[in-house]
Structure formats: structure tokens, C-alpha cells
N, CA, C and O atoms as a Tinker XYZ file with bonds, in Angstrom:
   228  protein
     1  N    -38.149000  -40.432000  -18.979000    73     2
     2  CA   -39.152000  -39.439000  -19.284000    64     1     3
     3  C    -40.503000  -40.139000  -19.369000    63     2     4     5
     4  O    -40.653000  -41.127000  -20.088000    81     3
     5  N    -41.476000  -39.630000  -18.641000    73     3     6
     6  CA   -42.826000  -40.169000  -18.724000    64     5     7
     7  C    -43.594000  -39.387000  -19.775000    63     6     8     9
     8  O    -43.466000  -38.167000  -19.883000    81     7
     9  N    -44.386000  -40.104000  -20.540000    73     7    10
    10  CA   -45.141000  -39.465000  -21.606000    64     9    11
    11  C    -46.385000  -40.278000  -21.899000    63    10    12    13
    12  O    -46.518000  -41.415000  -21.448000    81    11
    13  N    -47.298000  -39.684000  -22.660000    73    11    14
    14  CA   -48.484000  -40.409000  -23.112000    64    13    15
    15  C    -48.613000  -40.228000  -24.613000    63    14    16    17
    16  O    -48.262000  -39.184000  -25.164000    81    15
    17  N    -49.124000  -41.264000  -25.264000    73    15    18
    18  CA   -49.353000  -41.232000  -26.704000    64    17    19
    19  C    -50.855000  -41.251000  -26.931000    63    18    20    21
    20  O    -51.560000  -42.110000  -26.401000    81    19
    21  N    -51.341000  -40.305000  -27.717000    73    19    22
    22  CA   -52.769000  -40.233000  -28.036000    64    21    23
    23  C    -52.951000  -40.365000  -29.543000    63    22    24    25
    24  O    -52.230000  -39.749000  -30.328000    81    23
    25  N    -53.916000  -41.172000  -29.924000    73    23    26
    26  CA   -54.238000  -41.334000  -31.347000    64    25    27
    27  C    -55.248000  -40.249000  -31.722000    63    26    28    29
    28  O    -56.365000  -40.215000  -31.204000    81    27
    29  N    -54.835000  -39.368000  -32.628000    73    27    30
    30  CA   -55.647000  -38.219000  -33.021000    64    29    31
    31  C    -55.775000  -38.185000  -34.543000    63    30    32    33
    32  O    -54.771000  -38.029000  -35.239000    81    31
    33  N    -56.972000  -38.325000  -35.062000    73    31    34
    34  CA   -57.247000  -38.171000  -36.502000    64    33    35
    35  C    -56.225000  -38.855000  -37.411000    63    34    36    37
    36  O    -55.716000  -38.237000  -38.347000    81    35
    37  N    -55.929000  -40.102000  -37.145000    73    35    38
    38  CA   -55.064000  -40.874000  -38.031000    64    37    39
    39  C    -53.572000  -40.751000  -37.783000    63    38    40    41
    40  O    -52.780000  -41.322000  -38.533000    81    39
    41  N    -53.162000  -40.019000  -36.746000    73    39    42
    42  CA   -51.748000  -39.962000  -36.392000    64    41    43
    43  C    -51.644000  -40.020000  -34.871000    63    42    44    45
    44  O    -52.661000  -40.101000  -34.183000    81    43
    45  N    -50.439000  -39.980000  -34.349000    73    43    46
    46  CA   -50.268000  -39.998000  -32.898000    64    45    47
    47  C    -49.624000  -38.696000  -32.443000    63    46    48    49
    48  O    -48.805000  -38.107000  -33.148000    81    47
    49  N    -50.011000  -38.265000  -31.260000    73    47    50
    50  CA   -49.408000  -37.101000  -30.628000    64    49    51
    51  C    -48.867000  -37.542000  -29.282000    63    50    52    53
    52  O    -49.496000  -38.330000  -28.576000    81    51
    53  N    -47.700000  -37.031000  -28.933000    73    51    54
    54  CA   -47.032000  -37.416000  -27.695000    64    53    55
    55  C    -46.992000  -36.209000  -26.768000    63    54    56    57
    56  O    -46.650000  -35.101000  -27.179000    81    55
    57  N    -47.350000  -36.448000  -25.502000    73    55    58
    58  CA   -47.390000  -35.407000  -24.488000    64    57    59
    59  C    -46.546000  -35.828000  -23.298000    63    58    60    61
    60  O    -46.441000  -37.017000  -22.999000    81    59
    61  N    -45.940000  -34.856000  -22.612000    73    59    62
    62  CA   -45.154000  -35.191000  -21.427000    64    61    63
    63  C    -46.080000  -35.453000  -20.244000    63    62    64    65
    64  O    -47.302000  -35.398000  -20.382000    81    63
    65  N    -45.499000  -35.736000  -19.089000    73    63    66
    66  CA   -46.272000  -36.092000  -17.899000    64    65    67
    67  C    -47.194000  -34.965000  -17.433000    63    66    68    69
    68  O    -48.185000  -35.219000  -16.747000    81    67
    69  N    -46.873000  -33.723000  -17.802000    73    67    70
    70  CA   -47.711000  -32.581000  -17.423000    64    69    71
    71  C    -48.725000  -32.222000  -18.498000    63    70    72    73
    72  O    -49.433000  -31.222000  -18.379000    81    71
    73  N    -48.798000  -33.043000  -19.558000    73    71    74
    74  CA   -49.770000  -32.809000  -20.611000    64    73    75
    75  C    -49.323000  -31.846000  -21.692000    63    74    76    77
    76  O    -50.130000  -31.434000  -22.526000    81    75
    77  N    -48.039000  -31.479000  -21.691000    73    75    78
    78  CA   -47.515000  -30.557000  -22.710000    64    77    79
    79  C    -47.161000  -31.334000  -23.976000    63    78    80    81
    80  O    -46.576000  -32.415000  -23.912000    81    79
    81  N    -47.521000  -30.773000  -25.116000    73    79    82
    82  CA   -47.261000  -31.400000  -26.405000    64    81    83
    83  C    -45.759000  -31.528000  -26.641000    63    82    84    85
    84  O    -45.005000  -30.577000  -26.437000    81    83
    85  N    -45.328000  -32.730000  -27.079000    73    83    86
    86  CA   -43.923000  -32.957000  -27.415000    64    85    87
    87  C    -43.708000  -33.106000  -28.909000    63    86    88    89
    88  O    -42.836000  -32.459000  -29.490000    81    87
    89  N    -44.522000  -33.978000  -29.537000    73    87    90
    90  CA   -44.325000  -34.222000  -30.960000    64    89    91
    91  C    -45.530000  -34.915000  -31.560000    63    90    92    93
    92  O    -46.388000  -35.447000  -30.855000    81    91
    93  N    -45.571000  -34.894000  -32.875000    73    91    94
    94  CA   -46.598000  -35.574000  -33.647000    64    93    95
    95  C    -45.890000  -36.531000  -34.592000    63    94    96    97
    96  O    -44.814000  -36.222000  -35.102000    81    95
    97  N    -46.490000  -37.693000  -34.827000    73    95    98
    98  CA   -45.883000  -38.691000  -35.711000    64    97    99
    99  C    -46.981000  -39.438000  -36.453000    63    98   100   101
   100  O    -48.147000  -39.416000  -36.058000    81    99
   101  N    -46.586000  -40.100000  -37.536000    73    99   102
   102  CA   -47.548000  -40.873000  -38.325000    64   101   103
   103  C    -48.018000  -42.123000  -37.595000    63   102   104   105
   104  O    -49.149000  -42.569000  -37.789000    81   103
   105  N    -47.146000  -42.695000  -36.747000    73   103   106
   106  CA   -47.487000  -43.928000  -36.029000    64   105   107
   107  C    -46.628000  -44.031000  -34.771000    63   106   108   109
   108  O    -45.738000  -43.210000  -34.549000    81   107
   109  N    -46.904000  -45.051000  -33.944000    73   107   110
   110  CA   -46.184000  -45.201000  -32.686000    64   109   111
   111  C    -44.709000  -45.519000  -32.896000    63   110   112   113
   112  O    -43.872000  -45.106000  -32.093000    81   111
   113  N    -44.377000  -46.244000  -33.955000    73   111   114
   114  CA   -42.975000  -46.561000  -34.236000    64   113   115
   115  C    -42.187000  -45.282000  -34.502000    63   114   116   117
   116  O    -41.090000  -45.100000  -33.975000    81   115
   117  N    -42.752000  -44.401000  -35.321000    73   115   118
   118  CA   -42.090000  -43.124000  -35.604000    64   117   119
   119  C    -41.998000  -42.273000  -34.339000    63   118   120   121
   120  O    -40.979000  -41.625000  -34.101000    81   119
   121  N    -43.047000  -42.272000  -33.533000    73   119   122
   122  CA   -43.033000  -41.511000  -32.282000    64   121   123
   123  C    -41.931000  -42.024000  -31.365000    63   122   124   125
   124  O    -41.214000  -41.234000  -30.752000    81   123
   125  N    -41.795000  -43.343000  -31.270000    73   123   126
   126  CA   -40.743000  -43.939000  -30.446000    64   125   127
   127  C    -39.366000  -43.507000  -30.943000    63   126   128   129
   128  O    -38.499000  -43.157000  -30.143000    81   127
   129  N    -39.162000  -43.531000  -32.248000    73   127   130
   130  CA   -37.879000  -43.126000  -32.836000    64   129   131
   131  C    -37.573000  -41.657000  -32.495000    63   130   132   133
   132  O    -36.446000  -41.322000  -32.133000    81   131
   133  N    -38.576000  -40.797000  -32.614000    73   131   134
   134  CA   -38.376000  -39.378000  -32.321000    64   133   135
   135  C    -38.108000  -39.139000  -30.834000    63   134   136   137
   136  O    -37.291000  -38.292000  -30.477000    81   135
   137  N    -38.801000  -39.890000  -29.968000    73   135   138
   138  CA   -38.552000  -39.765000  -28.527000    64   137   139
   139  C    -37.130000  -40.184000  -28.184000    63   138   140   141
   140  O    -36.479000  -39.559000  -27.347000    81   139
   141  N    -36.648000  -41.239000  -28.830000    73   139   142
   142  CA   -35.264000  -41.682000  -28.599000    64   141   143
   143  C    -34.271000  -40.610000  -29.046000    63   142   144   145
   144  O    -33.265000  -40.381000  -28.374000    81   143
   145  N    -34.545000  -39.955000  -30.171000    73   143   146
   146  CA   -33.683000  -38.857000  -30.628000    64   145   147
   147  C    -33.682000  -37.726000  -29.603000    63   146   148   149
   148  O    -32.629000  -37.182000  -29.272000    81   147
   149  N    -34.865000  -37.378000  -29.104000    73   147   150
   150  CA   -34.962000  -36.310000  -28.111000    64   149   151
   151  C    -34.152000  -36.659000  -26.873000    63   150   152   153
   152  O    -33.490000  -35.798000  -26.294000    81   151
   153  N    -34.207000  -37.930000  -26.465000    73   151   154
   154  CA   -33.468000  -38.379000  -25.295000    64   153   155
   155  C    -31.966000  -38.263000  -25.536000    63   154   156   157
   156  O    -31.228000  -37.861000  -24.638000    81   155
   157  N    -31.509000  -38.607000  -26.726000    73   155   158
   158  CA   -30.089000  -38.480000  -27.059000    64   157   159
   159  C    -29.668000  -37.014000  -27.034000    63   158   160   161
   160  O    -28.588000  -36.695000  -26.536000    81   159
   161  N    -30.503000  -36.113000  -27.564000    73   159   162
   162  CA   -30.177000  -34.689000  -27.547000    64   161   163
   163  C    -30.062000  -34.191000  -26.114000    63   162   164   165
   164  O    -29.167000  -33.410000  -25.790000    81   163
   165  N    -30.972000  -34.645000  -25.256000    73   163   166
   166  CA   -30.951000  -34.216000  -23.859000    64   165   167
   167  C    -29.657000  -34.649000  -23.195000    63   166   168   169
   168  O    -29.052000  -33.870000  -22.458000    81   167
   169  N    -29.221000  -35.879000  -23.444000    73   167   170
   170  CA   -27.959000  -36.366000  -22.878000    64   169   171
   171  C    -26.788000  -35.537000  -23.397000    63   170   172   173
   172  O    -25.898000  -35.174000  -22.629000    81   171
   173  N    -26.782000  -35.237000  -24.685000    73   171   174
   174  CA   -25.692000  -34.452000  -25.271000    64   173   175
   175  C    -25.664000  -33.046000  -24.682000    63   174   176   177
   176  O    -24.589000  -32.513000  -24.408000    81   175
   177  N    -26.827000  -32.444000  -24.486000    73   175   178
   178  CA   -26.903000  -31.102000  -23.910000    64   177   179
   179  C    -26.304000  -31.081000  -22.508000    63   178   180   181
   180  O    -25.625000  -30.122000  -22.140000    81   179
   181  N    -26.545000  -32.120000  -21.731000    73   179   182
   182  CA   -26.042000  -32.187000  -20.364000    64   181   183
   183  C    -24.518000  -32.278000  -20.337000    63   182   184   185
   184  O    -23.887000  -31.883000  -19.357000    81   183
   185  N    -23.933000  -32.794000  -21.402000    73   183   186
   186  CA   -22.482000  -32.972000  -21.454000    64   185   187
   187  C    -21.746000  -31.709000  -21.890000    63   186   188   189
   188  O    -20.528000  -31.631000  -21.730000    81   187
   189  N    -22.451000  -30.716000  -22.439000    73   187   190
   190  CA   -21.812000  -29.501000  -22.950000    64   189   191
   191  C    -22.365000  -28.303000  -22.180000    63   190   192   193
   192  O    -23.475000  -27.853000  -22.463000    81   191
   193  N    -21.609000  -27.778000  -21.212000    73   191   194
   194  CA   -22.116000  -26.648000  -20.425000    64   193   195
   195  C    -22.282000  -25.389000  -21.273000    63   194   196   197
   196  O    -21.479000  -25.114000  -22.165000    81   195
   197  N    -23.331000  -24.637000  -20.979000    73   195   198
   198  CA   -23.617000  -23.359000  -21.637000    64   197   199
   199  C    -23.804000  -23.473000  -23.148000    63   198   200   201
   200  O    -23.591000  -22.500000  -23.871000    81   199
   201  N    -24.195000  -24.636000  -23.628000    73   199   202
   202  CA   -24.397000  -24.829000  -25.066000    64   201   203
   203  C    -25.806000  -24.401000  -25.455000    63   202   204   205
   204  O    -26.748000  -24.528000  -24.674000    81   203
   205  N    -25.930000  -23.896000  -26.664000    73   203   206
   206  CA   -27.230000  -23.517000  -27.211000    64   205   207
   207  C    -27.429000  -24.311000  -28.489000    63   206   208   209
   208  O    -26.562000  -24.315000  -29.364000    81   207
   209  N    -28.571000  -24.987000  -28.602000    73   207   210
   210  CA   -28.847000  -25.829000  -29.752000    64   209   211
   211  C    -30.184000  -25.454000  -30.370000    63   210   212   213
   212  O    -31.083000  -24.974000  -29.680000    81   211
   213  N    -30.309000  -25.672000  -31.651000    73   211   214
   214  CA   -31.585000  -25.566000  -32.349000    64   213   215
   215  C    -31.791000  -26.881000  -33.075000    63   214   216   217
   216  O    -30.909000  -27.328000  -33.808000    81   215
   217  N    -32.933000  -27.500000  -32.884000    73   215   218
   218  CA   -33.214000  -28.787000  -33.502000    64   217   219
   219  C    -34.285000  -28.628000  -34.560000    63   218   220   221
   220  O    -35.320000  -28.004000  -34.323000    81   219
   221  N    -34.039000  -29.183000  -35.702000    73   219   222
   222  CA   -34.985000  -29.127000  -36.805000    64   221   223
   223  C    -35.257000  -30.533000  -37.282000    63   222   224   225
   224  O    -34.348000  -31.362000  -37.337000    81   223
   225  N    -36.496000  -30.807000  -37.625000    73   223   226
   226  CA   -36.819000  -32.141000  -38.146000    64   225   227
   227  C    -37.342000  -32.037000  -39.548000    63   226   228
   228  O    -37.670000  -33.052000  -40.161000    81   227
């Protein structure tokens, strides 16, 4: 997944390759951790056909 990290008013915001907002975090380490979680969820979704998930943080 391609993404960009922008430093905004003391925190970081992560956007996908098309500029769509993905997540906000206190720092780049937290953003990296959240991106890894998102990647794991995506892999799990691909393994379960017709599954519906809701993710809460």
C-alpha cells in the first residue's frame, strides 16, 4: 500500500496514494503500528469470503 504521512498541528495524518485520509496518529511510530494493523485486517478479509467487519479503535 502506498501512502503519505503529513505532519499537521503536532500530530501526523496518513493518506493513501489518491490523497484519501486513512488515519491520524500522535507520531509516525503510532501511524506505522496502525497501518500494520490495517494491513493485517485486509489480509484477513481476503481469506473470508462474503465477510462483513466493523473496526473500532
